[in-house]
C-alpha positions in Angstrom: 40.2 165.8 -97.2 39.9 166.8 -100.7 36.9 167.1 -103.1 37.9 166.8 -106.8 36.4 166.0 -110.2 37.3 163.1 -112.5 35.6 163.6 -115.8 32.1 164.9 -114.9 31.9 162.9 -111.6 32.9 164.4 -108.2 35.1 162.3 -105.9 36.3 162.6 -102.3 39.8 161.7 -101.2 40.6 161.4 -97.5 44.1 160.6 -96.2 44.2 157.8 -93.7 46.0 158.8 -90.4 49.4 157.3 -90.1 48.4 155.3 -86.9 45.6 153.6 -88.9 47.4 152.8 -92.2 48.5 149.4 -91.1 44.9 148.5 -89.9 43.2 149.7 -93.1 46.0 148.6 -95.4 45.9 151.9 -97.4 47.1 155.4 -97.1 44.1 157.0 -98.7 40.3 156.5 -99.0 39.0 157.5 -102.4 35.2 157.5 -102.9 33.1 158.4 -105.9 30.2 160.8 -105.0 28.3 159.6 -108.0 27.1 163.0 -109.1 28.2 165.7 -111.5 26.3 168.4 -109.6 28.6 170.4 -107.4 26.0 171.2 -104.7 24.9 167.6 -104.4 28.6 166.6 -104.3 29.2 169.0 -101.4 26.3 167.7 -99.4 27.3 164.0 -100.0 30.9 164.8 -99.1 29.9 166.4 -95.8 28.0 163.3 -94.8 30.7 161.0 -96.0 33.4 163.0 -94.1 31.4 162.5 -90.8 31.1 158.8 -91.4 34.9 158.5 -92.2 36.0 160.5 -89.2 33.7 158.5 -86.9 35.1 155.3 -88.3 38.6 156.4 -87.6 37.8 157.2 -84.0 36.1 153.8 -83.5 39.2 152.0 -84.8 41.4 154.0 -82.5 39.2 153.2 -79.5 39.2 149.5 -80.4 43.0 149.4 -80.6 43.4 151.3 -77.3 41.0 148.9 -75.6 43.5 146.1 -76.4 41.1 144.3 -78.6 42.6 141.3 -80.4 44.0 141.8 -83.9 41.2 139.8 -85.6 38.5 142.0 -83.9 40.2 145.2 -85.1 40.6 143.7 -88.6 36.9 142.8 -88.6 36.0 146.3 -87.5 38.2 147.8 -90.2 36.5 145.6 -92.9 33.0 146.6 -91.7 34.0 150.2 -91.8 35.4 150.0 -95.3 32.4 147.9 -96.6 30.1 150.6 -95.3 31.9 153.0 -97.6 31.7 150.7 -100.5 35.4 149.5 -100.2 37.1 146.4 -98.9 40.3 145.6 -97.2 43.1 144.4 -99.4 43.8 140.7 -99.4 47.3 139.7 -98.5 48.1 139.1 -102.2 47.2 142.7 -103.0 49.4 144.4 -100.4 52.3 146.3 -101.7 55.5 144.7 -100.6 58.2 147.4 -100.5 61.2 145.1 -100.9 59.9 143.9 -104.3 59.4 147.4 -105.8 63.0 148.4 -106.3 63.1 149.2 -110.0 61.3 151.6 -112.4 59.4 148.8 -114.1 58.3 147.3 -110.8 56.9 150.7 -109.7 55.0 151.1 -113.0 53.4 147.7 -112.7 52.4 148.4 -109.1 50.9 151.8 -110.0 48.9 150.3 -112.9 47.6 147.6 -110.6 46.5 150.3 -108.2 44.8 152.3 -110.9 43.1 149.3 -112.7 39.7 149.9 -111.2 39.9 153.7 -111.0 40.5 154.5 -114.7 38.9 153.4 -118.0 40.7 150.6 -120.0 41.8 153.0 -122.8 43.5 155.3 -120.3 45.2 152.3 -118.6 46.6 151.2 -122.0 47.9 154.7 -122.7 49.6 154.8 -119.3 51.1 151.3 -119.8 52.5 152.4 -123.2 54.0 155.6 -121.8 55.7 153.7 -118.9 57.2 151.2 -121.5 58.6 154.2 -123.4 60.1 155.5 -120.1 61.7 152.2 -119.3 63.0 152.0 -122.9 64.8 155.3 -122.7 65.8 155.5 -119.0 66.4 151.8 -118.5 64.9 149.5 -115.8 67.1 151.2 -113.2 66.9 151.1 -109.4 64.6 153.7 -108.0 67.5 154.9 -105.8 69.4 155.8 -109.0 66.6 157.8 -110.6 67.5 161.5 -110.3 66.8 164.8 -112.0 69.6 164.5 -114.6 68.2 161.1 -115.8 64.7 162.7 -116.1 66.1 165.6 -118.1 67.9 163.1 -120.3 64.6 161.3 -120.8 62.9 164.6 -121.9 65.7 165.1 -124.5 65.3 161.5 -125.7 61.5 162.0 -126.2 62.2 165.0 -128.4 64.0 162.6 -130.8 61.6 159.7 -130.5 59.6 158.7 -133.6 55.9 158.3 -133.3 54.6 154.8 -132.6 57.9 153.6 -131.0 57.3 150.1 -129.5 53.9 149.8 -131.1 53.3 146.2 -132.1 51.0 146.9 -135.1 51.8 148.1 -138.6 51.7 151.8 -137.5 55.3 151.4 -136.1 56.6 150.5 -139.6 55.3 153.8 -141.1 56.7 156.2 -138.6 58.2 159.2 -140.5 57.7 161.9 -137.9 58.8 162.6 -134.3 56.6 162.9 -131.3 54.6 166.1 -131.2 55.4 168.5 -128.3 52.0 167.7 -126.8 52.9 164.0 -126.8 56.3 164.7 -125.2 54.6 166.7 -122.4 52.0 163.9 -121.9 54.8 161.3 -121.4 56.5 163.5 -119.0 53.3 164.1 -117.0 52.7 160.3 -116.8 56.2 159.8 -115.4 55.7 162.6 -112.9 52.4 161.1 -111.8 54.0 157.7 -111.4 56.8 159.1 -109.2 54.4 161.2 -107.2 52.4 158.1 -106.4 55.7 156.4 -105.4 56.4 159.2 -103.0 52.9 158.9 -101.4 53.4 155.2 -101.0 56.9 155.9 -99.4 58.6 153.8 -102.1 60.9 156.7 -103.3 62.1 159.8 -101.5 61.1 162.4 -104.1 59.8 163.1 -107.5 62.7 164.2 -109.8 60.4 164.5 -112.8 58.2 167.2 -111.2 57.7 170.3 -113.4 59.5 168.9 -116.5 57.9 170.0 -119.7 58.7 171.7 -123.0 57.2 174.8 -124.6 55.2 174.0 -127.7 57.1 175.2 -130.7 54.7 174.7 -133.6 56.9 172.3 -135.5 56.0 171.3 -139.1 54.8 167.8 -138.1 52.5 169.2 -135.4 50.6 171.3 -137.9 47.1 170.3 -139.2 46.2 171.3 -142.7 42.8 172.2 -144.0 41.3 170.3 -147.0 40.8 172.6 -149.9 37.6 172.5 -151.9 39.0 170.3 -154.6 40.1 167.7 -152.0 36.7 167.8 -150.4 35.0 167.2 -153.7 37.4 164.3 -154.4 36.8 162.7 -151.0 33.0 163.1 -150.5 31.5 163.2 -154.0 32.6 159.6 -154.7 31.3 158.1 -151.5 27.9 157.3 -153.0 29.5 155.8 -156.1 31.9 153.4 -154.6 30.7 152.7 -151.0 27.7 150.5 -150.3 27.9 150.4 -146.5 25.8 153.2 -145.0 28.3 154.2 -142.3 30.9 154.8 -145.0 28.5 156.9 -147.0 27.1 159.0 -144.1 29.8 159.3 -141.4 32.2 161.5 -143.4 29.3 163.7 -144.6 28.0 164.1 -141.0 31.5 165.0 -139.8 31.9 167.6 -142.6 28.5 169.2 -142.0 28.5 169.0 -138.2 32.0 169.0 -136.7 31.1 166.1 -134.4 33.8 163.8 -133.2 34.1 160.5 -135.0 33.2 158.4 -132.0 30.1 160.6 -131.3 28.9 159.9 -134.8 29.6 156.2 -134.8 27.8 155.5 -131.5 24.6 157.3 -132.6 21.3 155.5 -132.1 18.0 156.0 -134.0 16.5 157.9 -131.0 19.4 160.3 -131.1 18.0 162.0 -134.2 15.5 164.4 -132.7 13.4 167.4 -133.6 13.9 170.4 -131.3 12.0 173.7 -131.7 11.3 172.9 -135.3 14.9 171.9 -136.1 16.2 168.4 -136.6 19.3 167.7 -134.4 21.7 165.1 -133.3 21.4 164.5 -129.6 25.0 163.8 -128.4 24.5 162.2 -124.9 26.3 159.7 -122.6 23.4 157.2 -122.9 24.6 156.4 -126.4 28.2 155.9 -125.2 31.1 157.6 -123.3 31.8 161.2 -124.2 35.2 162.9 -124.1 34.1 165.7 -121.7 31.0 166.7 -119.8 30.6 169.6 -122.1 30.4 167.3 -125.1 26.7 166.5 -124.2 24.8 168.8 -126.5 22.4 169.2 -129.5 24.0 169.6 -132.9 21.7 170.9 -135.7 21.2 168.6 -138.6 22.4 170.5 -141.7 19.8 171.0 -144.5 22.2 169.4 -147.0 22.1 166.1 -145.0 18.3 166.2 -145.1 18.4 166.9 -148.9 20.6 163.9 -149.4 18.0 161.7 -147.6 19.5 161.2 -144.2 16.0 161.4 -142.5 14.8 158.8 -145.0 17.6 156.5 -143.9 16.7 157.0 -140.3 13.0 156.4 -141.0 13.8 152.9 -142.2 15.2 152.1 -138.7 12.7 154.0 -136.6 10.8 150.8 -135.5 13.9 150.1 -133.4 14.7 153.4 -131.6 17.5 152.1 -129.4 19.2 150.5 -132.4 22.5 151.9 -133.5 22.4 153.8 -136.8 25.3 151.8 -138.1 24.5 148.2 -137.6 27.8 147.1 -139.2 29.9 148.7 -136.5 30.7 146.6 -133.5 32.5 147.9 -130.4 36.2 147.0 -130.0 37.6 145.7 -126.7 37.6 149.2 -125.4 33.9 149.7 -126.2 34.6 152.1 -129.1 32.6 152.0 -132.3 34.8 154.2 -134.5 37.9 152.1 -134.8 37.1 150.4 -138.1 35.7 153.6 -139.7 38.9 155.5 -138.8 41.0 152.8 -140.4 38.9 152.6 -143.5 38.9 156.4 -144.0 42.7 156.4 -143.8 42.9 153.9 -146.6 40.2 155.7 -148.5 42.2 159.0 -148.4 45.4 157.3 -149.6 43.6 155.6 -152.5 42.6 159.1 -153.7 46.1 160.5 -153.4 45.6 162.4 -150.1 48.4 161.2 -147.9 48.8 164.1 -145.5 48.0 162.6 -142.1 47.0 165.6 -140.0 44.2 167.1 -142.1 40.9 168.4 -140.7 37.6 169.7 -142.1 37.6 173.5 -141.8 35.9 174.5 -145.0 33.1 176.6 -146.5 30.8 173.8 -147.6 29.2 175.8 -150.3 32.0 174.8 -152.6 31.2 171.0 -152.3 29.2 169.4 -155.1 27.0 166.9 -153.3 25.5 163.8 -154.9 22.3 164.2 -156.9 19.5 163.2 -154.5 17.3 162.1 -157.5 19.8 159.3 -158.1 19.5 157.9 -154.5 17.2 154.9 -154.0 14.2 155.0 -151.6 13.7 158.8 -151.6 10.3 160.2 -150.6 8.3 162.4 -153.0 8.9 166.1 -152.9 5.4 166.6 -151.4 6.2 164.2 -148.5 9.8 165.3 -148.0 10.8 166.7 -144.6 13.0 169.7 -144.8 14.8 171.8 -142.2 13.1 175.0 -141.1 14.4 178.2 -142.7 16.3 180.4 -142.3 19.1 178.0 -141.3 22.6 179.5 -140.6 25.5 178.5 -142.7 27.7 176.2 -140.6 31.4 175.7 -140.6 32.9 172.6 -139.1 36.2 171.4 -137.8 36.5 167.6 -137.6 39.0 164.9 -138.3 38.4 161.3 -139.3 41.4 158.9 -139.1 45.1 159.6 -139.6 47.5 158.2 -142.1 47.6 155.0 -140.2 43.8 155.0 -139.9 43.4 155.8 -136.3 40.9 158.3 -134.7 42.4 161.5 -133.3 39.6 163.6 -131.9 41.7 166.0 -129.8 40.9 168.9 -132.1 37.4 167.9 -133.1 34.9 170.8 -132.6 32.9 170.5 -129.4 29.9 172.0 -131.2 28.9 173.3 -134.6 29.4 177.0 -134.8 27.8 179.6 -137.1 30.0 180.9 -139.9 30.8 184.5 -140.2 28.7 186.8 -142.3 31.4 186.7 -145.0 30.9 183.0 -145.5 28.7 182.0 -148.4 25.5 180.2 -147.6 25.6 176.4 -148.2 24.0 175.7 -151.5 22.7 172.3 -152.7 24.2 170.9 -155.9 20.7 170.9 -157.5 20.8 174.7 -157.4 
């Protein structure tokens, strides 16, 4: 029995005794404990373990008592239903003779994982397995050995980005996979084969432990925008863009370090006042977060207030659960940031910035912001809400969209951090 954590939620995994695998039609019972608190998880796991062990014993007694097969099957179904699971139908059972090749194994594994992982992860796994079949071949599982897996590792090192992608991104591939991506594909293959071993479909995992040391290659580097590039990108937003998300999202990213998806899924009620400071409340009620630690309060920079962000929010305050950006609709994976990431990629290229892997990591005092007097719907100075002083200078590290316009939030800052004392204070353009 093993207690583990998936994301922020604790889960319990219990291996089914070999003499009961045929009855329960599975080799493992995997139950969510529906809590992120470790003490609560331990208490629930203890109760669940007792129920599972008791169920195992009842099934053994029923079999030893020579009960008919249908009665044992009914008892097994009742036991699993009490845990929140069901017995697999005949169509769902893994038939070993049909899983003889690498592609068969991948499809069976994805079917098994379909209800256990989110759709985006499932798509990533499917893409990785297609890459593996492309390089290794749809060979028999009995022919898969260590030398073939090592050859696959070498092939990944020479694989261009977006190989096998069906969209336009595959036509613009001019760089090889990063070392991090190579290791990710190797880990997916190893996980697939490890599952095959547990299901007794293959004898061992020849991909176990394969990885490469990160070498800091040129195409892995991320480059910081300089002040001139920041000015070129952000100062024209208010002149050429009418849609509010295109005006505000890049500015919020630059002044907060929040991830793109975190910004795009904000609701009106997520702009809150805390201890006299206006903040963004990043929480899982607005939408999925990358990690449990991503749930936090991010201070609203005074420059955003000066530019009228609170005025913009006030116009929507009658609908607190409404999204800040009404033009954004979730894609099939439930993500709101897809269209903004693609737009920003085009926006950068139109202004001569074609470096794909650039991030905000700047002293924002050098950026000349729009003149707030030129913005419509501003409050008078007497009625204007301002952030309490003193407010620390903030640096941020964030990335919006790549060259092909996709979001890559792997290096987005998990929180806004104070700048060092040597950094200049952020000054408004009106100063």
